[in-house]
C-alpha positions in Angstrom: -0.1 0.0 0.1 2.9 2.3 0.9 4.6 1.7 -2.4 1.4 2.5 -4.2 1.0 6.1 -2.6 4.3 6.5 -3.1 4.3 5.8 -6.8 0.7 8.2 -7.1 2.9 11.2 -5.3 5.6 10.8 -7.5 3.3 10.9 -10.4 1.4 13.9 -8.7 4.5 15.6 -8.4 5.9 15.3 -11.9 2.5 16.7 -13.2 2.5 19.4 -10.8 6.4 20.1 -12.0 5.2 19.9 -15.7 2.1 22.4 -14.5 4.1 25.0 -13.4 7.1 25.0 -16.2 3.9 25.2 -18.6 2.9 28.4 -16.8 6.3 29.8 -16.3 6.6 29.5 -20.2 3.0 31.4 -20.7 4.2 34.1 -18.5 7.4 34.4 -20.3 5.3 34.8 -23.5 3.2 37.1 -22.6 5.2 39.2 -21.1 7.1 40.0 -24.5 5.5 41.0 -27.7 4.6 37.1 -28.6 2.7 38.5 -31.5 5.8 40.4 -33.2 7.0 38.8 -36.1 9.7 39.6 -39.0 8.4 41.8 -41.8 8.6 39.6 -44.5 9.9 42.0 -47.2 11.5 44.9 -46.5 14.0 47.7 -48.1 15.2 51.1 -48.1 16.2 53.4 -51.0 17.8 56.7 -50.9 17.5 59.6 -53.4 20.8 60.2 -53.0 23.4 58.0 -51.5 26.2 60.8 -51.2 27.3 61.1 -47.6 26.2 64.9 -47.3 23.0 66.6 -47.6 19.8 65.1 -47.1 17.4 62.5 -49.7 14.1 61.3 -49.9 13.8 57.9 -47.8 11.6 55.2 -49.5 11.1 52.1 -47.1 8.9 48.8 -48.0 8.2 46.6 -45.7 5.7 43.8 -45.9 3.2 43.5 -42.6 1.6 40.3 -41.2 -0.5 43.0 -39.4 -2.4 46.3 -39.5 -0.2 49.3 -38.7 -1.6 52.3 -37.4 2.4 53.4 -36.7 6.0 52.9 -37.9 9.1 53.5 -36.2 12.6 54.1 -37.9 15.5 53.6 -35.5 18.9 54.7 -37.1 22.0 52.6 -36.0 25.3 51.5 -37.1 24.6 47.9 -36.3 21.7 45.8 -37.6 20.1 43.5 -34.8 17.2 44.5 -33.0 17.2 44.6 -29.5 20.8 45.1 -29.0 22.6 48.2 -28.2 22.1 51.2 -31.0 24.7 53.6 -31.7 23.2 56.5 -34.2 25.1 57.1 -37.3 27.3 60.6 -37.6 25.4 63.4 -39.1 22.3 63.1 -37.3 20.8 65.4 -35.0 17.5 66.4 -33.5 18.0 69.9 -35.1 18.3 68.4 -38.6 15.3 66.1 -38.0 13.2 69.0 -37.5 12.9 69.2 -41.4 11.9 66.0 -41.9 8.1 65.4 -43.5 6.1 62.3 -44.4 4.2 62.1 -47.7 3.3 58.0 -47.8 1.5 56.4 -46.5 -1.7 58.8 -47.5 -3.0 60.2 -43.8 0.3 59.6 -42.1 2.1 62.3 -39.8 5.0 62.6 -37.6 4.8 61.6 -34.3 4.5 64.3 -32.0 5.5 65.4 -28.2 7.6 62.4 -26.9 7.4 60.4 -29.7 8.6 63.4 -32.3 11.8 62.9 -34.7 15.0 63.3 -32.6 18.2 61.9 -31.0 20.0 61.1 -28.0 16.4 60.3 -26.7 15.9 59.0 -22.4 14.4 55.2 -22.9 10.7 55.7 -21.4 10.0 59.5 -22.7 10.7 59.2 -26.6 10.9 56.9 -29.7 13.2 53.9 -28.8 11.8 53.4 -25.2 12.0 50.5 -23.8 9.3 48.9 -26.2 11.1 49.5 -29.4 13.3 47.3 -31.5 16.6 49.2 -29.9 17.8 48.0 -26.3 16.2 49.5 -23.4 18.4 52.5 -21.9 20.2 53.7 -24.9 20.2 57.3 -25.5 22.2 58.0 -28.4 20.9 56.9 -31.6 18.0 58.7 -33.7 14.3 57.8 -34.4 11.7 59.2 -36.5 7.7 57.6 -35.7 5.0 58.1 -38.0 1.2 57.5 -37.6 -1.9 57.5 -38.4 -4.4 59.8 -36.7 -7.3 57.2 -36.9 -7.1 53.9 -39.2 -3.8 53.2 -40.0 -2.4 51.1 -43.0 -3.7 47.6 -43.9 -1.4 44.4 -43.6 0.9 43.6 -46.5 2.7 45.6 -48.9 3.7 49.2 -47.6 5.0 52.3 -48.8 6.8 54.8 -46.6 8.4 58.0 -48.2 10.1 60.2 -45.3 11.5 63.5 -47.1 14.4 65.8 -46.0 16.2 63.3 -43.9 19.7 63.9 -43.4 22.4 61.3 -44.9 24.9 60.0 -42.7 28.0 62.2 -42.8 30.7 58.9 -42.4 30.9 57.0 -45.7 29.9 53.3 -45.3 27.1 51.2 -44.3 24.0 52.3 -41.6 21.3 50.3 -40.6 17.6 51.1 -40.3 15.5 48.9 -37.2 12.0 48.9 -38.4 9.1 48.4 -36.0 5.1 48.7 -36.5 2.7 49.4 -34.0 -1.1 48.7 -34.2 -2.0 52.1 -32.0 -2.8 55.1 -33.9 -3.2 58.7 -33.1 0.3 59.1 -31.7 0.3 55.8 -29.5 3.4 53.6 -29.6 3.2 51.0 -26.6 4.1 47.4 -28.4 5.6 46.8 -31.7 4.1 44.0 -33.9 6.5 43.6 -36.6 10.0 44.5 -36.9 13.1 43.8 -39.2 16.3 45.8 -40.4 17.4 47.1 -43.8 20.6 48.6 -44.5 21.8 51.1 -46.9 24.9 53.0 -47.7 26.4 56.2 -48.6 29.9 57.4 -49.8 31.6 60.3 -51.3 30.3 61.2 -54.8 32.4 60.1 -57.9 33.7 63.0 -59.3 34.1 62.7 -63.2 36.2 65.7 -64.7 36.7 67.5 -68.2 38.6 70.3 -69.0 37.3 72.9 -71.5 40.4 75.7 -72.4 39.4 78.7 -73.3 39.4 78.6 -77.4 40.2 81.8 -79.6 40.8 81.5 -83.1 40.9 84.4 -85.7 41.2 84.6 -89.2 41.6 87.1 -91.6 42.3 88.7 -94.9 40.8 88.4 -98.2 38.3 86.1 -100.1 36.2 85.6 -103.7 33.1 85.1 -101.7 30.7 88.4 -102.2 27.6 87.1 -100.4 26.6 85.8 -96.9 25.5 82.3 -98.1 28.9 81.6 -99.6 31.2 79.2 -98.2 34.6 80.9 -97.6 37.4 79.1 -98.4 38.0 75.5 -99.1 37.5 74.3 -95.5 35.1 76.8 -94.4 36.3 76.9 -90.8 38.8 78.8 -88.6 41.8 77.2 -86.8 45.2 77.3 -85.7 46.3 77.4 -89.2 43.6 80.0 -90.9 41.2 78.9 -93.4 42.5 77.0 -96.3 42.6 79.0 -99.6 42.5 82.3 -98.3 43.9 85.1 -99.5 45.9 88.0 -97.5 45.1 90.9 -99.4 42.7 92.8 -101.4 43.2 94.7 -104.6 41.1 97.9 -105.3 42.9 97.7 -108.6 43.8 100.7 -111.1 42.5 104.4 -110.5 40.0 105.9 -112.8 39.0 109.3 -112.1 35.2 108.9 -113.5 34.9 105.8 -111.3 34.7 104.3 -107.6 36.4 101.0 -106.8 34.7 98.9 -104.7 35.9 95.5 -103.9 35.5 93.0 -105.3 37.0 94.6 -108.0 37.7 92.0 -111.2 41.0 91.3 -112.5 42.3 92.0 -115.9 40.4 94.6 -118.4 40.8 98.0 -117.6 40.4 97.3 -113.4 43.3 95.2 -112.8 42.1 93.9 -109.4 42.0 90.5 -107.6 38.5 90.1 -107.3 38.6 89.8 -103.5 36.7 91.0 -100.5 38.5 91.3 -96.7 36.6 89.3 -94.1 37.5 88.5 -90.7 36.4 85.4 -88.8 36.3 84.0 -85.3 35.8 81.1 -83.5 35.5 81.7 -79.7 33.9 79.9 -76.8 33.5 83.2 -74.7 30.6 83.2 -72.7 30.3 87.2 -72.0 31.2 87.7 -75.7 33.7 88.8 -77.8 34.6 92.0 -79.9 36.0 91.9 -82.8 38.3 95.1 -83.9 41.4 96.7 -86.1 43.6 99.3 -85.8 45.1 100.7 -89.1 49.7 100.0 -88.9 50.8 103.5 -88.9 53.1 104.6 -91.8 55.3 108.1 -90.9 52.3 108.5 -88.4 49.8 107.6 -90.8 47.5 104.8 -91.3 45.8 106.3 -94.7 46.0 104.4 -97.9 49.0 106.3 -99.0 51.9 105.9 -100.9 54.5 103.8 -98.4 57.1 106.3 -96.5 55.1 109.3 -97.8 54.3 112.6 -95.6 50.6 113.4 -95.4 49.8 117.1 -95.6 47.4 116.6 -92.5 46.1 113.5 -90.7 43.9 113.0 -91.8 44.8 113.9 -95.4 42.9 117.0 -96.9 43.9 117.6 -100.1 44.3 115.6 -103.5 48.0 116.8 -104.5 50.0 114.4 -101.6 50.3 110.6 -101.8 47.7 109.8 -99.1 44.3 109.2 -100.1 41.9 111.6 -97.7 39.7 109.1 -95.5 36.1 109.0 -94.6 35.7 110.1 -91.4 35.9 108.2 -88.5 32.4 108.3 -87.9 29.2 106.9 -90.0 27.5 110.2 -90.8 24.8 111.5 -93.0 25.5 113.3 -95.7 28.6 113.5 -98.1 30.9 112.9 -96.1 30.6 109.7 -95.4 30.3 108.5 -99.0 32.5 108.3 -101.6 31.7 109.6 -105.3 33.3 109.3 -108.1 36.2 112.3 -109.3 36.6 112.8 -105.0 39.7 111.3 -103.4 38.5 109.2 -100.5 38.7 105.4 -99.1 36.6 103.9 -96.8 35.4 100.6 -95.6 32.0 99.1 -94.3 30.9 95.5 -93.6 28.0 94.5 -96.0 27.2 91.3 -93.7 27.8 88.2 -91.6 28.5 85.0 -92.8 27.4 82.2 -91.3 27.9 79.1 -93.6 29.7 77.1 -91.2 28.7 78.2 -88.2 25.8 77.0 -85.6 25.6 80.4 -83.9 24.1 83.9 -84.4 25.9 85.4 -82.4 27.9 88.5 -84.0 26.2 91.6 -84.9 28.1 94.3 -87.0 28.9 97.5 -85.1 26.7 100.5 -86.5 29.7 102.5 -87.2 30.6 100.0 -90.5 27.1 98.6 -91.2 27.1 98.4 -94.6 23.3 99.4 -95.2 24.4 103.1 -94.5 23.1 105.9 -92.6 21.1 107.0 -95.2 19.9 103.5 -96.5 20.6 101.5 -99.7 23.7 99.5 -99.4 27.8 100.2 -99.7 27.7 97.7 -102.7 27.5 100.3 -105.3 29.2 103.1 -103.1 27.4 105.9 -105.0 26.3 108.1 -103.1 25.4 106.1 -99.8 26.7 107.1 -96.4 28.5 104.0 -95.5 31.9 104.1 -95.6 34.7 104.6 -92.4 37.8 104.6 -91.7 40.2 104.5 -88.0 42.8 106.2 -89.9 45.0 107.4 -86.6 45.5 103.7 -85.0 42.9 103.7 -82.0 41.7 100.3 -81.8 38.1 100.1 -82.8 35.1 97.8 -82.9 34.0 96.5 -86.1 31.6 94.0 -84.7 30.9 92.2 -81.6 29.1 88.9 -79.9 26.5 88.2 -77.6 28.3 84.9 -76.3 30.3 82.2 -78.1 31.0 82.6 -81.9 31.6 79.4 -84.2 33.3 80.4 -87.1 31.0 83.4 -87.9 33.0 85.6 -90.1 32.2 89.5 -91.2 32.8 90.3 -94.6 34.2 94.1 -95.6 34.1 95.7 -98.4 36.6 98.5 -99.3 36.3 101.7 -101.9 38.6 103.9 -103.1 38.5 106.6 -105.6 40.5 109.1 -106.8 40.7 113.2 -108.1 42.2 114.2 -111.3 45.3 115.6 -109.3 45.9 112.8 -107.1 49.8 111.9 -107.8 50.8 108.1 -109.2 52.2 105.2 -107.1 51.2 102.2 -105.3 48.8 103.1 -102.5 48.4 100.6 -99.4 47.1 100.5 -96.1 47.6 97.2 -93.2 44.8 96.7 -90.6 45.8 94.9 -87.8 42.3 92.9 -87.1 41.8 91.1 -83.7 39.6 89.8 -81.3 38.8 90.3 -77.4 36.9 87.4 -75.9 35.5 88.0 -72.3 35.2 84.5 -70.6 
């Protein structure tokens, strides 16, 4: 009988032992978030992965239960429930600019749940209920919630804007927790998981563009703005292939005006050439195309080399200097060239852009070939469009509003002699150049 009682008692004690163990396990399970489950699918993408500035952070997560709120804890290590140190570059002030645009209707936590760093464990995000270990105070967290309903279970996208990127290059982690509570209530998390991202210095790609200036000047047989200049039709370091270096106005006739291009042969004996200056420059603030006359015995007029003019400018028709038109284009006979009256001048009759991608060059009004009283400089007779800067002062022929791609200013020259003009080979030399402003 005693042995039977001992057997019953031992069985009773064994049952009692298992009951107590079961009770303990139940208490343990109910004292922790037993319903917590890992987020089955989760990711984080940044609008900028540079370790400076801010970015839009887009989180995706698949939740097992409806979520009234989300928590994002920024750490340098991934494991939930372990100590969390926040990445360098995040602080409470920088988080004040954060906004949330998804899911629809969600807002940032307020009060003790507002985005912040250096948090105490019981009064702000990352309290003892969070995915970070209790008692940490050096990490940053952002909480968002819906005031009334929340997001249904399943795939959810959470978008946070103006989030500071960590300043230290490398990987950082964001521990995510979901909460069933709405309206700024974060009690016990239900689902959790960690996502990883990285930031680093931007990769710099450099490309050097040097200052460009190429000026070609001389003579061309082209007599229209739409006809290609030279064989290559471009201006480079070696000039334009096939261009000429001089303009020959031929033989004077007191009854006629010689206007370039003066035909070769016959009674005119010219070289059928106009002048031009072509410019290529990548100057953002424009380029001025200028010239100055090369001085010969203190004069830049059309003259016999070494001859002395009676004055500057010459005002008689008996010295070996062709009188120059005024330096400023004016109405009336002063800027016109007529047969039998000794005069010399120049005008720009257009801009040739046959190989150009720009339309930036404009002729200076003082050299505009349309003249101050209408008409054109093609015929010269009675047209006030001629000018000549005889004293060597640099003067502007044309200018551009920005970069210039092989635009050419076409130049015409005109001369007339009187019956008393002395014989000789009359010449003038132009120093043509450009001044770009980069």
